[in-house]
C-alpha positions in Angstrom: 0.1 0.1 -0.1 1.6 3.3 -1.1 2.2 6.1 1.6 1.1 9.4 0.1 1.8 11.3 3.2 4.7 13.4 2.1 2.9 14.1 -1.4 -0.2 15.5 0.6 2.0 17.6 2.9 3.4 19.2 0.0 0.1 20.0 -1.7 -1.4 21.4 1.4 0.8 24.4 1.3 -1.1 25.7 -1.7 -4.6 24.3 -1.3 -7.2 27.0 -2.0 -10.0 26.0 0.2 -7.6 25.3 3.2 -6.1 28.9 2.6 -9.7 30.4 2.3 -10.9 29.0 5.5 -7.4 29.2 7.3 -7.4 25.4 7.9 -4.2 24.1 8.8 -3.0 20.4 8.5 -1.3 19.6 12.0 -0.9 15.9 11.6 -1.0 13.3 9.1 0.1 9.6 9.1 -1.2 6.7 6.9 -4.9 6.5 7.6 -5.0 9.6 9.9 -5.3 13.2 9.6 -5.8 16.1 12.2 -6.9 19.5 11.0 -7.2 22.7 13.1 -9.0 26.0 12.5 -10.2 29.0 14.5 -13.5 30.3 14.0 -14.1 34.0 13.0 -16.9 36.3 12.8 -17.2 35.6 9.0 -18.1 32.0 9.9 -21.4 33.0 11.2 -24.9 32.7 9.6 -27.7 35.1 9.7 -28.8 33.6 13.1 -25.5 34.6 14.6 -24.4 30.9 15.0 -21.6 29.2 13.4 -22.5 28.0 10.0 -22.8 24.3 9.9 -21.1 24.2 6.7 -17.9 25.3 8.2 -18.0 22.5 10.5 -18.6 20.3 7.9 -15.9 21.7 5.8 -13.2 21.1 8.5 -14.5 17.4 9.0 -14.4 16.9 5.2 -10.7 18.3 5.1 -9.7 15.6 7.7 -11.6 12.9 5.7 -9.9 13.8 2.4 -6.4 13.8 4.0 -7.1 10.6 5.9 -8.4 8.7 3.0 -5.9 9.8 0.5 -3.0 9.1 2.7 -3.7 5.3 1.9 -5.2 5.4 -1.5 -4.9 8.3 -4.0 -7.1 9.7 -5.7 -9.9 8.7 -3.3 -13.1 10.8 -4.1 -16.0 11.3 -1.7 -18.9 9.6 -2.6 -21.1 9.9 0.6 -20.8 12.3 3.7 -23.0 12.2 6.7 -22.5 14.5 9.6 -24.2 14.9 13.0 -23.7 18.4 14.4 -23.8 17.8 18.2 -23.0 21.0 19.9 -22.5 24.7 19.0 -19.3 26.2 18.4 -18.5 30.0 18.9 -16.3 32.7 17.4 -12.8 32.4 18.7 -13.0 28.5 19.4 -10.3 26.3 17.8 -11.9 23.4 16.0 -10.0 20.3 15.6 -11.1 17.6 13.0 -9.6 14.2 13.2 -10.3 11.7 10.4 -9.5 8.0 11.0 -9.8 5.4 8.0 -11.8 2.5 9.0 -11.6 0.5 5.9 -9.3 1.2 2.8 -10.0 -1.1 -0.1 -9.1 -1.2 -3.7 -12.4 0.4 -4.5 -14.2 1.7 -1.5 -13.0 3.5 1.7 -14.8 4.5 4.8 -13.6 7.0 7.2 -14.7 8.4 10.4 -14.5 12.0 11.5 -14.8 13.9 14.8 -14.7 17.5 15.4 -14.0 19.1 18.8 -13.3 22.4 20.3 -10.2 23.4 22.4 -12.1 22.0 25.6 -12.5 18.9 24.0 -16.2 19.3 23.6 -17.7 17.2 20.7 -19.0 19.5 17.9 -19.8 17.1 15.2 -19.3 13.2 14.4 -19.3 12.4 10.8 -18.6 9.3 8.4 -17.6 9.2 4.8 -17.2 6.9 1.9 -14.7 7.2 -0.7 -14.5 5.6 -4.1 -11.0 4.9 -5.8 -10.7 6.6 -9.0 -8.2 5.5 -11.9 -5.8 8.2 -11.0 
């Protein structure tokens, strides 16, 4: 099984979505990724709450790095998230992705999003399909 960790670490430097949302890859090993970002006022929705799509974005980033660290390119085919607790401006979110299964055609990854106090913000799962590359 190839180790794509170094290649992904190099790609992270210029990744447009990570730069836009100020997400940072802080740990990457085969089958595991940890991403951090600090929530800012621009992450609020019209109700003054952190937009769920931002929480999903950091979980998706952990999903992408974890799954592609084992088989690349792995493309998301399914993503499901449960938003468990609210987050606030100034919170530092940490998303962790752990590959549960990495096969020749399908992969399954589990993600958690917590804040700086360890409070669970969201739990997600994702399925990837391996493309021809």
